[in-house]
Backbone bond lengths (Angstrom), bond angles and torsions (degrees), N, CA, C in turn:
res aa  C-N    CA-C-N  psi(-1)  N-CA   C-N-CA  omega(-1)  CA-C   N-CA-C  phi
1 M - - - 1.443 - - 1.521 108.75 -
2 P 1.312 119.71 119.43 1.467 122.30 -171.40 1.546 115.56 -62.39
3 G 1.318 118.29 -37.04 1.452 119.29 -174.30 1.493 113.50 -93.55
4 A 1.306 119.26 -0.09 1.467 121.28 -177.02 1.492 112.34 -74.19
5 P 1.301 119.16 144.44 1.476 121.74 179.32 1.550 109.17 -69.25
6 H 1.310 115.26 146.83 1.446 122.72 -179.02 1.529 107.02 -76.19
7 P 1.340 118.79 140.66 1.474 120.75 -178.23 1.529 113.89 -59.38
8 S 1.334 117.63 -28.46 1.455 118.98 -177.65 1.495 112.89 -85.10
9 G 1.337 118.36 -3.79 1.438 122.67 -178.54 1.505 114.72 86.89
10 F 1.328 117.00 11.90 1.476 121.66 179.60 1.504 109.50 -76.46
11 H 1.353 116.54 121.68 1.450 122.16 -178.44 1.535 108.02 -127.75
12 P 1.347 118.64 87.78 1.454 118.87 -179.00 1.498 110.63 -70.96
13 H 1.318 116.25 143.48 1.461 122.45 177.84 1.511 109.31 -94.16
14 L 1.311 117.31 151.18 1.450 122.21 175.94 1.534 108.05 -71.93
15 P 1.339 117.37 146.51 1.430 119.10 178.83 1.526 110.95 -65.20
16 G 1.323 117.02 148.63 1.453 121.75 179.23 1.520 110.37 -74.39
17 F 1.309 114.79 173.90 1.462 121.88 -179.12 1.539 110.58 -59.56
18 T 1.332 116.19 -43.82 1.473 121.15 -178.02 1.507 110.72 -60.30
19 H 1.336 117.83 -49.20 1.460 119.77 -179.49 1.525 112.19 -66.32
20 N 1.292 117.38 -37.45 1.448 122.09 175.74 1.528 111.04 -60.76
21 F 1.306 115.60 -49.11 1.471 121.90 -179.25 1.521 111.26 -64.07
22 L 1.317 117.14 -46.49 1.463 119.60 -179.89 1.525 111.77 -65.21
23 G 1.300 119.14 -37.69 1.435 122.24 176.85 1.516 113.14 -62.12
24 K 1.308 115.73 -42.94 1.471 119.77 179.08 1.538 110.60 -72.71
25 A 1.319 117.41 -38.49 1.477 120.30 179.25 1.526 111.63 -65.72
26 L 1.320 116.93 -44.55 1.472 120.63 -179.76 1.519 110.54 -68.95
27 G 1.332 117.20 -37.89 1.452 120.17 177.71 1.515 112.19 -65.87
28 A 1.334 117.27 -40.38 1.473 120.84 178.42 1.531 109.44 -68.29
29 T 1.333 117.41 -39.88 1.456 119.39 177.53 1.528 112.08 -61.96
30 M 1.307 116.12 -40.06 1.473 119.88 177.59 1.536 109.72 -60.27
31 W 1.324 117.70 -48.43 1.458 120.45 -176.59 1.545 110.20 -66.81
32 F 1.352 118.08 -39.38 1.472 119.49 178.13 1.498 110.60 -62.75
33 F 1.328 118.07 -37.65 1.447 122.61 179.24 1.528 110.20 -68.29
34 I 1.316 116.66 -43.91 1.492 119.33 176.20 1.504 112.42 -59.80
35 F 1.346 116.90 -45.29 1.477 119.11 -179.72 1.508 111.47 -67.44
36 Y 1.340 117.70 -34.19 1.447 121.59 176.67 1.526 110.77 -63.63
37 R 1.323 115.50 -45.73 1.472 119.00 -179.35 1.526 111.32 -67.51
38 V 1.315 119.13 -36.89 1.443 121.34 176.18 1.523 110.73 -64.19
39 R 1.330 117.13 -38.39 1.445 121.18 176.52 1.517 111.13 -64.38
40 Q 1.317 117.70 -39.13 1.445 121.07 -179.46 1.510 112.21 -77.95
41 D 1.324 119.35 -44.86 1.453 123.67 -171.15 1.516 113.62 -120.49
42 G 1.322 118.47 14.60 1.437 121.18 -175.26 1.550 114.05 -60.91
43 G 1.330 117.59 -35.69 1.439 119.98 178.48 1.494 113.19 -61.29
44 K 1.310 117.50 -34.52 1.460 121.00 179.62 1.527 110.62 -70.52
45 L 1.317 115.94 -29.81 1.465 119.25 179.44 1.530 112.54 -70.18
46 I 1.316 116.69 -30.21 1.479 119.33 -178.65 1.519 111.73 -101.89
47 G 1.338 118.08 7.18 1.439 120.58 171.69 1.527 116.62 102.29
48 R 1.326 118.63 4.23 1.471 120.19 176.56 1.518 108.36 -93.08
49 H 1.303 117.47 106.27 1.448 120.87 179.98 1.501 109.16 -103.40
50 P 1.319 119.03 135.65 1.451 120.02 -178.10 1.532 114.19 -65.28
51 F 1.330 118.43 -26.22 1.458 119.95 -178.51 1.518 111.54 -80.86
52 H 1.308 120.72 -5.67 1.462 123.64 175.12 1.525 112.59 -95.49
53 D 1.323 117.52 -4.65 1.428 122.62 -177.59 1.529 109.53 -85.42
54 D 1.332 116.96 106.40 1.448 121.21 -179.89 1.521 112.00 -101.44
55 A 1.303 119.02 13.15 1.458 121.75 -177.06 1.525 111.46 -67.66
56 H 1.333 117.38 -27.98 1.465 120.18 -176.66 1.524 111.56 -87.73
57 G 1.294 118.21 -20.16 1.456 120.80 176.67 1.510 113.18 78.52
58 H 1.291 120.64 16.03 1.446 121.08 -179.17 1.527 109.86 -73.62
59 G 1.325 115.59 135.46 1.446 120.07 176.12 1.519 114.05 88.38
60 H 1.305 118.30 -1.69 1.488 120.45 179.96 1.523 107.86 -124.34
61 S 1.323 113.65 129.79 1.464 117.66 176.26 1.515 110.41 -103.48
62 E 1.280 118.08 163.27 1.441 122.18 -177.34 1.526 111.21 -76.91
63 H 1.308 118.59 -21.95 1.467 121.58 -179.37 1.508 110.29 -113.01
64 H 1.325 115.59 91.76 1.468 123.02 -178.12 1.490 108.48 -75.91
C-alpha cells in the first residue's frame, strides 16, 4: 500500500525543487555530452578509423 507508514518508522521526504532541477540538468548535460562525443568520435567506436581509409589516395604515390 503506497501511502501506509513503514513499520520501522522510516518516512522519506520528497526531494526539493533545487535537487530535482539539478538532477535533471546534470542528467541532461551528461546525455548531451555523450551524444556530442558519439557524433565527433562515433566512427572510431565502431571500427571506422580515418587513417585506414585509402579511398582518397593521400600519402601514396604511383611510383614507389
